[in-house]
VEXDREN-2710 file (C-alpha; in Angstrom, 1 decimal):
% VEXDREN-2710
k/r/px/py/pz
1/MET/0.0/0.1/-0.1
2/ASN/1.3/3.1/-0.8
3/PRO/2.2/4.8/2.4
4/VAL/1.3/8.2/1.9
5/TYR/-2.1/6.7/1.9
6/GLU/-2.1/5.1/5.0
7/GLU/-1.2/8.3/6.3
8/GLN/-4.0/9.7/5.1
9/HIS/-6.3/6.7/5.6
10/PRO/-4.9/5.1/8.7
11/SER/-8.7/3.2/9.0
12/LEU/-7.9/1.4/6.6
13/LYS/-4.6/-0.3/6.7
14/ASP/-5.7/-3.1/9.8
15/SER/-9.2/-3.3/8.1
16/LEU/-7.3/-5.0/4.8
17/SER/-6.3/-8.7/6.5
18/ASP/-9.6/-8.8/8.6
19/ASN/-13.2/-10.7/7.6
20/THR/-15.5/-8.4/7.6
21/THR/-17.9/-8.4/4.4
22/LEU/-18.2/-5.4/1.9
23/PHE/-21.8/-6.7/0.8
24/SER/-24.7/-9.5/1.9
25/ALA/-25.4/-12.7/-0.6
26/SER/-28.4/-10.2/-1.3
27/ASP/-26.2/-7.4/-2.8
28/ILE/-24.7/-9.9/-5.5
29/ASP/-26.4/-9.9/-8.9
30/ILE/-23.8/-11.2/-11.3
31/ASN/-25.8/-9.8/-14.5
32/THR/-22.4/-9.2/-17.1
33/VAL/-19.7/-11.2/-17.6
34/TYR/-16.9/-10.2/-19.6
35/TYR/-15.2/-13.3/-21.1
36/GLU/-11.7/-12.4/-22.5
37/ILE/-10.7/-14.5/-25.5
38/SER/-7.5/-12.3/-26.8
39/GLY/-5.0/-11.0/-24.4
40/ILE/-3.5/-9.4/-26.6
41/CYS/-4.1/-6.0/-28.3
42/ASN/-2.5/-4.1/-31.1
43/ALA/-3.3/-0.2/-29.8
44/LYS/-0.7/1.7/-27.8
45/CYS/-3.1/3.7/-25.8
46/PRO/-1.0/5.3/-22.9
47/TYR/-4.0/4.6/-20.5
48/CYS/-4.8/1.0/-20.6
49/SER/-2.3/-1.4/-19.1
50/THR/-2.1/-3.5/-22.1
51/GLY/-1.6/-0.5/-24.8
52/SER/1.1/1.0/-23.1
53/GLY/2.8/-2.2/-22.1
54/ALA/2.8/-2.2/-18.4
55/THR/1.7/-5.4/-18.6
56/LYS/3.7/-6.8/-21.3
57/GLY/5.8/-9.7/-19.7
58/LYS/3.0/-11.1/-18.0
59/PRO/1.7/-14.4/-19.4
60/ARG/-1.3/-13.9/-22.3
61/ARG/-2.5/-15.7/-25.7
62/PHE/-5.3/-16.2/-27.5
63/ILE/-8.5/-18.6/-25.8
64/PRO/-7.9/-22.1/-27.5
65/PRO/-11.8/-22.6/-29.0
66/GLU/-12.3/-26.0/-27.3
67/GLU/-11.4/-24.1/-23.7
68/PHE/-13.7/-21.4/-24.2
69/ASP/-15.9/-24.5/-25.0
70/ARG/-15.2/-25.6/-21.5
71/GLY/-15.6/-22.3/-20.0
72/LEU/-18.6/-21.1/-21.5
73/ASN/-19.9/-24.3/-19.9
74/ARG/-18.7/-24.6/-16.9
75/LEU/-20.6/-21.1/-16.3
76/TYR/-23.8/-22.5/-17.6
77/GLU/-23.1/-25.7/-15.7
78/LEU/-22.4/-23.0/-12.5
79/GLU/-26.0/-21.6/-13.3
80/ILE/-23.9/-17.5/-13.7
81/LEU/-24.4/-17.7/-17.5
82/ASN/-28.5/-17.2/-18.5
83/ASP/-30.5/-15.4/-21.5
84/ASP/-30.9/-12.8/-19.1
85/VAL/-26.9/-12.0/-18.0
86/PHE/-24.8/-9.6/-20.6
87/LEU/-21.3/-11.5/-22.5
88/GLY/-19.0/-9.5/-23.7
89/LEU/-16.0/-11.3/-25.4
90/PHE/-13.4/-8.0/-23.9
91/ASN/-11.5/-7.0/-21.2
92/TRP/-8.0/-5.5/-22.0
93/GLY/-7.3/-7.4/-25.6
94/GLU/-8.5/-7.2/-29.2
95/PRO/-11.5/-10.2/-29.9
96/PHE/-10.8/-9.6/-33.8
97/LEU/-6.8/-10.2/-33.7
98/HIS/-8.2/-14.1/-32.7
99/PRO/-6.9/-16.0/-35.2
100/GLN/-10.0/-18.8/-34.8
101/LEU/-12.4/-15.9/-33.8
102/ASN/-14.8/-18.1/-36.3
103/GLU/-14.7/-21.2/-34.0
104/ILE/-15.1/-18.9/-30.8
105/LEU/-18.2/-17.0/-32.6
106/GLY/-19.5/-20.8/-33.9
107/THR/-19.7/-22.1/-30.3
108/LEU/-21.9/-19.4/-29.5
109/LYS/-24.1/-19.6/-32.3
110/GLU/-24.3/-23.5/-32.0
111/ALA/-25.5/-22.3/-27.7
112/GLY/-27.8/-20.2/-29.0
113/GLN/-25.9/-17.3/-26.0
114/ARG/-26.3/-13.7/-27.4
115/PHE/-23.1/-11.6/-26.7
116/ALA/-21.7/-8.5/-27.6
117/LEU/-17.8/-7.2/-28.8
118/SER/-15.8/-4.2/-28.5
119/THR/-13.1/-3.5/-31.2
120/ASN/-10.3/-0.8/-32.2
121/GLY/-11.7/-1.7/-35.7
122/SER/-8.0/-1.4/-37.6
123/PHE/-8.8/-5.3/-38.5
124/ILE/-11.4/-7.6/-39.6
125/PRO/-10.9/-11.2/-39.7
126/ASP/-11.4/-12.5/-43.4
127/SER/-13.6/-15.5/-41.6
128/LEU/-16.4/-13.2/-40.0
129/ASN/-19.4/-13.6/-41.9
130/SER/-23.2/-12.7/-41.1
131/GLN/-23.9/-15.8/-39.9
132/LEU/-21.7/-16.1/-37.3
133/LEU/-23.0/-13.0/-35.8
134/GLU/-26.6/-13.4/-35.9
135/ASN/-26.8/-13.7/-31.7
136/LEU/-24.5/-10.3/-31.4
137/SER/-26.0/-8.1/-29.2
138/TYR/-23.7/-4.8/-30.0
139/LEU/-20.8/-4.5/-31.6
140/ARG/-18.6/-1.4/-30.3
141/ILE/-15.8/0.7/-32.2
142/SER/-13.8/2.5/-30.0
143/LEU/-12.4/5.8/-32.0
144/PRO/-9.9/8.0/-30.1
145/GLY/-10.6/11.3/-32.0
146/PHE/-11.2/11.7/-35.9
147/SER/-8.2/12.6/-37.5
148/GLN/-4.8/10.6/-38.1
149/ARG/-3.4/13.0/-35.4
150/SER/-5.3/12.1/-32.8
151/TYR/-4.5/8.7/-33.5
152/ASP/-1.0/9.1/-33.5
153/LYS/-1.7/10.1/-30.0
154/ILE/-3.4/7.3/-28.9
155/HIS/-4.0/4.3/-30.5
156/GLN/-1.5/4.6/-33.0
157/LEU/-3.3/3.0/-35.6
158/ASN/-4.4/3.8/-39.1
159/PHE/-7.5/6.0/-38.9
160/GLY/-8.2/5.8/-42.6
161/THR/-8.3/1.9/-42.9
162/VAL/-10.4/2.1/-39.4
163/LEU/-12.9/4.6/-41.3
164/HIS/-12.9/1.6/-44.2
165/ASN/-13.7/-1.2/-41.8
166/ILE/-16.5/1.0/-39.9
167/ASP/-18.4/0.9/-43.4
168/VAL/-17.5/-3.2/-43.8
169/LEU/-18.9/-3.9/-40.5
170/ASN/-21.5/-1.8/-40.8
171/GLU/-22.9/-4.1/-43.8
172/LEU/-21.6/-6.8/-41.8
173/VAL/-23.4/-7.4/-38.3
174/PRO/-27.7/-7.1/-37.8
175/PRO/-29.4/-3.6/-37.9
176/GLY/-29.2/-1.6/-35.6
177/THR/-25.9/-3.1/-33.3
178/LEU/-23.7/-1.0/-34.4
179/GLU/-22.1/1.7/-32.6
180/VAL/-19.1/4.2/-32.5
181/GLY/-17.9/5.2/-29.2
182/ILE/-15.9/8.7/-30.2
183/PHE/-13.6/8.9/-26.9
184/ALA/-13.0/12.7/-26.0
185/TYR/-10.1/14.5/-25.0
186/LYS/-8.8/18.1/-24.4
187/PHE/-7.1/18.0/-27.8
188/ASN/-9.3/16.5/-30.0
189/ILE/-12.7/18.2/-29.0
190/THR/-12.2/20.1/-32.4
191/GLU/-12.9/16.9/-34.1
192/MET/-16.3/15.9/-32.8
193/ALA/-18.5/18.5/-34.6
194/GLU/-17.0/16.7/-38.1
195/ALA/-17.4/13.2/-36.6
196/CYS/-21.0/13.5/-35.3
197/ARG/-22.1/14.8/-38.8
198/TYR/-19.7/12.0/-41.1
199/PHE/-21.8/9.2/-38.9
200/ASN/-24.8/11.0/-39.3
201/ASN/-24.6/11.0/-43.0
202/LYS/-23.8/7.6/-43.1
203/ASN/-26.7/6.7/-40.9
204/ILE/-24.2/4.8/-38.1
205/ARG/-25.1/5.0/-34.5
206/TYR/-22.5/7.0/-32.8
207/GLN/-22.0/8.0/-28.8
208/ILE/-19.3/10.5/-27.6
209/LEU/-17.9/8.9/-24.5
210/MET/-15.5/10.2/-21.7
211/PRO/-12.0/8.4/-20.9
212/HIS/-10.6/7.5/-17.3
213/LEU/-7.6/6.0/-15.8
214/THR/-7.8/1.9/-16.3
215/ASP/-5.2/1.6/-14.4
216/LEU/-7.0/1.0/-10.5
217/ASN/-4.0/1.7/-8.5
218/GLU/-3.6/4.8/-10.3
219/ALA/-7.0/5.6/-10.3
220/ILE/-6.7/5.4/-6.8
221/GLU/-3.5/7.5/-6.1
222/TYR/-5.3/10.1/-8.5
223/LEU/-7.9/10.8/-6.5
224/THR/-6.3/10.6/-2.9
225/GLU/-3.7/13.1/-4.4
226/THR/-0.8/10.5/-4.0
227/MET/0.1/10.6/-8.0
228/ASN/3.4/11.6/-9.4
229/PRO/2.7/15.3/-10.1
230/VAL/4.7/14.5/-13.5
231/LYS/2.3/12.0/-13.8
232/LYS/-0.5/13.9/-13.0
233/GLN/-0.2/16.5/-15.2
234/MET/0.4/14.8/-18.3
235/ILE/-2.8/13.3/-17.1
236/GLU/-4.3/16.2/-16.8
237/GLU/-3.1/17.6/-20.2
238/ASP/-4.9/15.2/-22.3
239/LEU/-8.0/14.1/-19.9
240/PHE/-10.9/16.6/-18.6
241/THR/-10.5/15.9/-15.2
242/ASP/-12.1/19.8/-13.7
243/HIS/-15.8/17.4/-12.9
244/ILE/-13.9/15.2/-10.6
245/ARG/-13.6/16.5/-7.5
246/PRO/-17.3/18.5/-7.2
247/LEU/-18.2/14.6/-8.1
248/MET/-16.7/13.2/-5.6
249/LEU/-19.0/14.8/-3.0
250/HIS/-21.0/12.7/-3.7
251/LYS/-19.2/9.4/-4.3
252/ASN/-21.1/6.4/-2.7
253/GLY/-18.7/4.1/-0.8
254/GLU/-21.1/1.4/-0.4
255/TYR/-21.5/0.7/-3.9
256/CYS/-19.4/-1.3/-6.6
257/PRO/-21.2/-2.1/-9.9
258/PHE/-17.8/-3.9/-11.0
259/LEU/-18.1/-6.0/-7.3
260/GLN/-21.8/-6.7/-7.1
261/ASN/-22.7/-7.5/-10.7
262/GLN/-20.1/-8.6/-12.9
263/LEU/-17.6/-12.1/-12.8
264/VAL/-14.2/-11.6/-15.3
265/LEU/-12.9/-14.4/-17.1
266/ASP/-9.0/-14.1/-18.9
267/GLU/-7.9/-16.1/-21.5
268/TYR/-6.8/-18.7/-19.3
269/ASN/-10.4/-19.3/-17.6
270/ASN/-8.8/-17.3/-14.8
271/VAL/-11.3/-15.8/-12.5
272/SER/-11.1/-12.2/-11.3
273/ILE/-14.0/-10.1/-9.2
274/CYS/-13.5/-6.9/-11.0
275/CYS/-13.1/-6.4/-14.7
276/VAL/-10.0/-3.5/-13.9
277/LEU/-8.2/-5.5/-12.2
278/ASP/-4.7/-6.4/-14.5
279/LYS/-2.1/-9.1/-14.5
280/ASN/-0.1/-6.9/-12.7
281/SER/-2.6/-6.9/-9.5
282/GLU/-1.4/-8.7/-6.7
283/TYR/-5.6/-9.6/-6.5
284/TYR/-6.1/-10.0/-10.0
285/SER/-7.3/-13.9/-9.8
286/ILE/-8.8/-15.8/-7.7
287/GLY/-8.4/-19.1/-9.4
288/SER/-9.6/-21.0/-12.5
289/ILE/-13.4/-21.1/-12.9
290/PHE/-13.4/-25.1/-12.5
291/GLU/-11.7/-24.7/-9.2
292/ARG/-14.7/-22.5/-7.8
293/THR/-18.2/-23.1/-6.7
294/LYS/-20.9/-20.4/-7.3
295/GLU/-21.0/-20.3/-3.6
296/ASP/-17.3/-19.6/-3.7
297/LEU/-17.6/-16.7/-6.2
298/ILE/-20.8/-14.9/-3.8
299/LYS/-18.8/-15.4/-0.9
300/LEU/-15.9/-13.7/-2.6
301/LYS/-17.4/-11.2/-3.7
302/THR/-19.3/-10.2/-0.6
303/GLN/-15.7/-10.1/1.1
304/GLY/-14.2/-8.3/-1.3
305/GLN/-10.3/-8.4/-1.6
306/GLY/-8.0/-5.6/0.3
307/ILE/-7.7/-3.0/-2.7
308/CYS/-11.5/-3.5/-3.0
309/LYS/-11.2/-1.1/0.6
310/ARG/-8.6/1.3/-0.8
311/CYS/-10.7/1.5/-4.6
312/LEU/-14.1/2.1/-2.6
313/SER/-12.8/4.9/0.1
314/ALA/-11.0/6.4/-2.8
315/GLY/-14.7/6.9/-5.1
316/VAL/-13.4/5.1/-7.6
317/PRO/-16.5/3.1/-8.8
318/TYR/-18.5/6.5/-8.0
319/TRP/-16.3/8.2/-10.7
320/TYR/-16.1/5.6/-13.4
321/SER/-19.9/4.9/-13.0
322/HIS/-20.8/8.9/-13.0
323/ASN/-17.9/10.0/-15.4
324/TYR/-20.4/12.3/-18.0
325/LEU/-19.3/14.2/-20.8
326/PRO/-18.9/18.3/-19.8
327/GLU/-21.8/20.4/-20.4
328/GLU/-19.8/21.8/-23.5
329/LEU/-20.0/18.5/-25.2
330/GLN/-22.9/17.1/-24.2
331/VAL/-24.4/19.1/-27.1
332/PHE/-23.1/16.2/-29.6
333/ASN/-24.6/13.4/-27.3
334/THR/-28.3/15.1/-27.4
335/GLN/-30.2/11.8/-28.4
336/THR/-33.5/11.6/-30.0
337/TYR/-36.2/8.2/-30.2
338/CYS/-37.8/5.6/-32.1
339/TYR/-40.2/3.3/-30.4
340/ILE/-41.6/0.8/-32.2
341/ASN/-45.1/-0.5/-31.5
342/THR/-45.4/-4.5/-33.2
343/GLY/-48.4/-5.1/-32.1
344/GLU/-48.2/-4.7/-27.8
345/GLY/-48.1/-1.0/-28.0
346/PHE/-44.9/1.5/-27.4
347/SER/-42.3/0.1/-24.3
348/GLU/-39.0/0.8/-23.4
349/LYS/-37.8/-2.7/-25.1
350/GLN/-38.8/-1.7/-28.3
351/LYS/-37.1/1.9/-29.8
352/VAL/-34.0/2.8/-31.4
353/ALA/-31.8/6.0/-30.2
354/TYR/-30.2/8.5/-32.6
355/ASN/-27.7/10.9/-31.7
356/ILE/-27.9/14.3/-32.9
357/TYR/-25.3/17.4/-32.5
358/TYR/-27.3/20.1/-31.7
359/GLN/-25.5/23.3/-32.4
360/GLY/-28.1/25.7/-30.8
361/GLY/-30.1/28.6/-31.7
362/LEU/-33.6/29.0/-32.7
363/ASN/-33.9/26.8/-35.7
364/THR/-31.0/24.4/-35.9
365/LEU/-31.6/22.0/-38.2
366/PHE/-31.6/18.3/-37.9
367/ARG/-31.7/15.0/-40.0
368/VAL/-32.6/11.7/-37.8
369/PHE/-32.4/8.5/-39.2
370/PHE/-33.9/5.1/-37.4
371/ASP/-32.9/1.5/-39.0
372/LEU/-35.9/-0.9/-38.6
373/ARG/-34.8/-4.0/-39.7
374/ARG/-34.9/-6.1/-36.4
375/TYR/-38.9/-5.3/-35.8
376/PRO/-40.3/-7.7/-38.6
377/ASP/-44.0/-6.1/-39.0
378/VAL/-44.7/-2.3/-38.0
379/LYS/-48.1/-1.4/-36.4
380/SER/-46.9/2.2/-35.5
381/LEU/-44.0/4.4/-34.9
382/ARG/-43.6/7.0/-31.9
383/TRP/-40.6/9.6/-32.0
384/ASP/-39.6/11.6/-29.2
385/PRO/-37.6/14.4/-30.4
386/ILE/-36.1/14.5/-27.1
387/GLU/-36.5/13.5/-23.4
388/GLY/-36.0/15.6/-20.1
389/GLN/-36.0/19.4/-22.5
390/LEU/-39.4/21.5/-23.7
391/CYS/-38.6/22.0/-27.8
392/SER/-40.8/23.3/-30.4
393/VAL/-40.2/21.5/-33.8
394/LYS/-40.7/21.9/-38.0
395/ILE/-40.8/18.6/-39.3
396/ASP/-40.2/18.9/-42.9
397/GLU/-39.8/15.4/-44.4
398/ILE/-40.7/12.5/-43.1
399/GLN/-39.7/9.8/-45.8
400/ILE/-40.2/5.4/-45.1
401/ASN/-38.0/3.1/-46.7
402/SER/-40.2/-0.3/-46.7
403/LYS/-38.2/-3.9/-47.0
404/ASN/-39.4/-4.4/-50.7
405/GLY/-37.6/-0.7/-51.5
406/GLU/-40.5/1.5/-51.9
407/HIS/-40.5/5.0/-50.3
408/LEU/-43.4/6.7/-48.7
409/TYR/-43.6/9.9/-47.5
410/VAL/-46.0/10.9/-44.1
411/GLU/-47.5/14.3/-44.2
412/PRO/-47.0/16.0/-41.2
413/SER/-50.4/16.7/-41.3
414/MET/-51.7/13.3/-40.2
415/LEU/-49.3/13.6/-37.0
416/GLU/-50.9/13.0/-33.7
417/ILE/-48.7/14.5/-30.9
418/ASN/-48.9/15.4/-27.3
419/GLY/-48.3/19.7/-27.9
420/ILE/-49.7/22.4/-30.0
421/ARG/-50.2/22.5/-33.7
422/LEU/-48.6/26.1/-34.9
423/SER/-49.2/25.0/-38.5
424/LYS/-48.8/21.9/-40.7
425/LYS/-45.4/22.0/-40.0
426/GLU/-44.6/23.2/-36.8
427/PHE/-45.4/22.3/-33.3
428/GLU/-44.6/23.1/-29.8
429/PHE/-44.1/21.0/-26.7
430/ASP/-44.6/22.2/-23.4
431/THR/-44.2/19.0/-22.2
432/ILE/-40.6/17.3/-21.1
433/ASP/-41.8/14.3/-23.1
434/PRO/-43.3/15.0/-26.4
435/TRP/-43.8/12.1/-28.6
436/VAL/-45.1/12.4/-32.2
437/VAL/-47.2/9.1/-33.5
438/ILE/-45.8/8.2/-37.4
439/PRO/-49.7/6.4/-38.8
440/VAL/-47.3/3.9/-41.1
441/GLU/-47.4/-0.1/-40.8
442/GLY/-46.1/-3.2/-42.5
443/PRO/-41.7/-4.4/-42.8
444/LEU/-40.1/-1.1/-43.1
445/TYR/-36.3/-0.3/-43.7
446/GLY/-36.2/2.4/-42.3
447/VAL/-37.5/6.0/-41.3
448/THR/-35.9/9.8/-41.8
449/ILE/-37.1/12.7/-40.9
450/LEU/-35.5/16.3/-41.7
451/GLY/-36.3/19.6/-40.1
452/SER/-35.5/22.3/-37.6
453/TRP/-35.5/22.5/-34.1
454/ARG/-35.2/24.1/-30.5
455/LEU/-34.4/22.7/-27.9
456/LYS/-34.9/24.9/-24.5
457/SER/-32.0/24.9/-22.1
458/ILE/-32.4/23.4/-19.0
459/GLY/-32.9/26.5/-17.6
460/GLU/-35.5/27.4/-19.6
461/THR/-36.7/24.0/-19.2
462/VAL/-36.8/24.5/-15.3
463/ALA/-38.1/28.0/-15.4
464/ASN/-41.2/27.0/-17.7
465/LEU/-41.8/23.8/-15.4
466/TYR/-41.9/26.3/-12.6
467/GLN/-44.2/28.5/-13.8
468/GLN/-46.5/25.3/-14.9
469/ILE/-46.1/24.7/-11.5
470/ILE/-47.3/27.7/-10.0
471/GLN/-50.4/27.9/-12.9
472/CYS/-51.3/24.5/-11.3
473/HIS/-51.2/25.8/-8.2
474/LYS/-53.2/28.8/-8.5
475/LYS/-55.9/26.4/-10.0
476/ILE/-55.8/24.0/-7.6
477/GLN/-56.2/26.8/-5.2
478/SER/-59.4/28.5/-7.2
479/LEU/-61.0/24.6/-7.5
480/GLU/-60.2/24.0/-3.5
481/GLN/-62.4/28.3/-3.3
482/THR/-64.7/26.8/-5.5
483/VAL/-65.3/23.2/-3.5
484/ILE/-65.9/25.5/-0.1
485/GLU/-68.4/27.8/-2.4
486/ARG/-70.3/24.9/-3.1
487/ASN/-69.7/23.3/0.0
488/ALA/-71.4/26.5/2.0
489/GLN/-73.3/26.6/-0.6
490/ILE/-75.1/23.2/0.1
491/ASP/-74.7/23.7/4.0
492/SER/-77.4/26.7/3.2
493/LEU/-79.5/24.9/1.0
494/ASN/-80.0/21.9/4.3
495/ARG/-80.8/24.5/6.4
496/GLN/-83.5/25.4/4.6
497/ILE/-85.2/22.3/3.3
498/HIS/-84.6/20.9/7.3
499/PRO/-87.6/23.5/8.3
500/GLN/-89.5/22.0/5.8
501/GLU/-88.0/18.7/5.6
502/GLN/-89.6/18.7/9.5
503/GLU/-92.6/20.4/8.8
504/ILE/-93.2/16.8/6.0
505/VAL/-92.7/14.8/9.1
506/ASP/-94.8/16.0/11.2
507/VAL/-98.1/16.0/8.8
508/SER/-96.6/12.6/7.9
509/SER/-97.1/12.2/11.5
510/ALA/-100.3/13.3/12.0
511/SER/-101.8/11.9/8.9
512/THR/-100.8/8.2/10.2
513/ARG/-102.9/9.1/13.6
514/ILE/-105.9/9.7/11.6
515/ASN/-105.6/6.9/10.1
516/LEU/-104.6/4.7/12.8
517/ASP/-107.9/6.0/14.9
518/GLY/-110.0/5.8/11.6
519/SER/-108.9/2.1/11.7
520/TYR/-109.7/1.4/15.2
521/SER/-113.0/3.4/14.7
522/PHE/-114.0/1.5/12.1
523/ILE/-113.1/-2.1/13.9
524/HIS/-115.0/-1.3/16.8
525/ARG/-118.2/-0.4/15.2
526/ILE/-117.9/-4.0/13.1
527/LEU/-117.0/-6.1/16.3
528/LYS/-120.3/-4.1/18.4
529/ARG/-122.4/-5.4/15.3
530/ARG/-121.5/-8.8/16.3
END
């Protein structure tokens, strides 16, 4: 342990060897498995222990297909892996470098197992084909920027080759499964706008992401301010870090999604309880998957390891889980959604997301495309322009591409909305959950929407919603006053009615007595005659 860290956190020094638990067994829910099929990577990322060469002296290999098959079956046997658990074939290495990737994917296809891949996009195996990718959940291609200059600084790969391979993979993988992740560094933010326009024009889904320190010890050193000043300066020249200190004010030291929800197998079928532990760590492995029971794994995760306590105390899991983009970069990740009704209504389970670069202004042009090929029979579509903000939208064109090659156009006047229609094409939404229902059905390839919009800022949205709350409060007060007045009127009427009711009761009682007296008199006369 770093002696400076011990000095700052003396209470942790003695707790590393005790038998206390970090979590209860009920806190452990393994919903993610990362299975490393390649311990080798061709990128040279300085902030990755593989790319930087930090673990170069450690054993590494491509997992043999037969050993992958054994490991996969062991995960099934332990009831760790099932249809509800995410399986990623990556961690520290580049899966596309595996010379027998087709056999690995063939094993998964035979098992009917869904899986995900993450690649730097520099290489595509000749054996890779669409049939082997039928069960692909997603393929993420990571970019360190959008120029050769940025590539020379991080991946040290050929930028042009990666762009070409993205086009190839986009045609190869199942519809809607490819996503480009562009990492934002201080040196490449001027490239983001061009990257967004490029992928928007190609109808390729993208997302701007924030890098962080993947070396756990370095992350702890940075958060606890025990890092070498020279290294710290180098990191802060490249990475966005100004948000970290304010973020740590809200850290939760009692939750770790990596320890509680993930399991990692390396290319030797060794188990690691955390995906950020590399081969240099003394805590890297807890043994072979074939030597552990599920109960062992749960117990080890509840106890954690020595480094887990340091990690939680420093706030690393909170940093990794809340490493959001700075406000000036969030415009690149403006998300818009298309919900698909296939006969059971609209739901979160059937939606497609698309990122737009929103540049601000009164009439920012937009073009969105939603890939619908994975949905066999569409009954209707619902476009949610934005979530969490107020907006005004002008729709110039909605083009529907069917799977048979036909192109249809939907008139804006045919749309159903939950806002105010200003004109045939213009709509104003005073809700933070705006939607537009598009009346179209059948086997569709995709939908393209063109127009312009204005998204109100968070400040404007909050102010507008506050005014709506005030108006609602006034309306409630008015209704409450109306209820009070109506109750007073009812009380007044009741007071007026009460004497009349009493009079009616008295008359009714008198009438009853007269009738009874008459009846008695009649009976008396009859008896007297006898």
